[in-house]
C-alpha positions as CSV (number, residue, x, y, z in Angstrom):
1,M,179.7,161.3,40.2
2,E,180.5,157.3,40.3
3,R,181.6,155.7,37.1
4,K,181.9,152.2,36.0
5,D,185.5,150.7,36.1
6,N,187.2,150.9,32.7
7,S,185.4,154.2,31.9
8,G,185.6,158.0,31.6
9,A,184.9,161.0,30.1
10,L,186.3,163.8,28.1
11,F,185.4,167.3,27.9
12,K,186.5,170.1,25.7
13,N,189.2,172.6,27.5
14,D,187.3,175.6,27.6
15,R,190.6,177.4,29.5
16,K,193.1,176.3,26.7
17,E,195.6,179.2,26.8
18,T,198.6,178.0,24.9
19,D,199.2,175.0,22.5
20,N,200.7,173.0,25.4
21,H,197.5,172.7,27.3
22,P,195.1,169.7,26.5
23,D,192.2,170.3,23.9
24,Y,190.2,167.8,26.2
25,N,190.6,166.9,29.5
26,G,188.7,164.4,32.0
27,T,188.8,161.6,34.3
28,V,189.0,157.8,33.6
29,T,188.8,154.9,36.3
30,V,190.9,151.8,35.7
31,G,191.6,148.9,37.8
32,G,189.6,150.8,40.5
33,E,192.1,153.6,40.4
34,D,191.0,157.2,39.3
35,Y,193.2,159.1,36.7
36,W,193.4,162.4,35.0
37,I,193.1,162.3,31.4
38,S,194.2,165.0,28.7
39,G,193.9,164.8,25.0
40,W,195.3,166.7,22.3
41,I,194.5,167.1,18.6
42,K,197.5,166.2,16.3
43,K,197.9,165.7,12.7
44,S,200.2,163.0,11.4
45,A,203.1,163.0,9.0
46,A,200.6,161.9,6.5
47,G,198.1,164.3,7.5
48,K,195.7,162.2,9.4
49,T,194.1,163.8,12.4
50,Y,194.3,161.8,15.7
51,M,194.2,162.5,19.5
52,S,197.3,162.0,21.6
53,L,196.4,160.8,25.4
54,S,198.2,161.3,28.5
55,F,197.2,159.7,32.0
56,K,198.2,160.7,35.3
57,P,196.9,159.0,38.5
58,K,194.8,161.3,40.7
59,N,196.5,160.3,43.7
60,G,200.1,160.7,42.3
61,A,201.6,161.7,45.7
62,K,200.2,158.3,47.1
63,L,201.5,156.2,44.2
64,A,204.8,158.0,44.0
65,A,205.7,157.3,47.8
66,Q,204.5,153.6,47.3
67,A,206.8,153.1,44.4
68,A,210.0,154.9,46.5
69,K,209.2,152.3,49.1
70,K,209.5,149.2,46.5
71,M,213.2,148.1,45.7
72,S,213.6,147.5,42.2
73,I,214.9,144.0,41.1
74,T,218.3,145.6,40.4
75,E,218.3,147.0,44.0
76,Q,217.2,143.4,45.4
77,L,220.1,141.6,43.6
78,N,222.5,144.1,44.4
79,D,222.1,143.8,48.2
80,E,224.7,142.7,50.4
81,I,225.0,138.9,51.0
82,P,225.8,138.3,54.8
83,W,227.9,135.2,54.1
């Protein structure tokens, strides 16, 4: 199924077994990248119902490897100066 950028869908999680499992799950595309999306129905301290969301890149291993290759600004500033 091809999706437009900045769109996605959530479906009721029929396999929820514990409270930690999401109530809803699905996929979303943002900036041309695909993400898994999970949603939990919760209640605020004031008693209002809301949905808490979590996003995880579908190609997480690829993104983690890319992030590991990039040096942080702190690492770049702390490199040895040859003079």
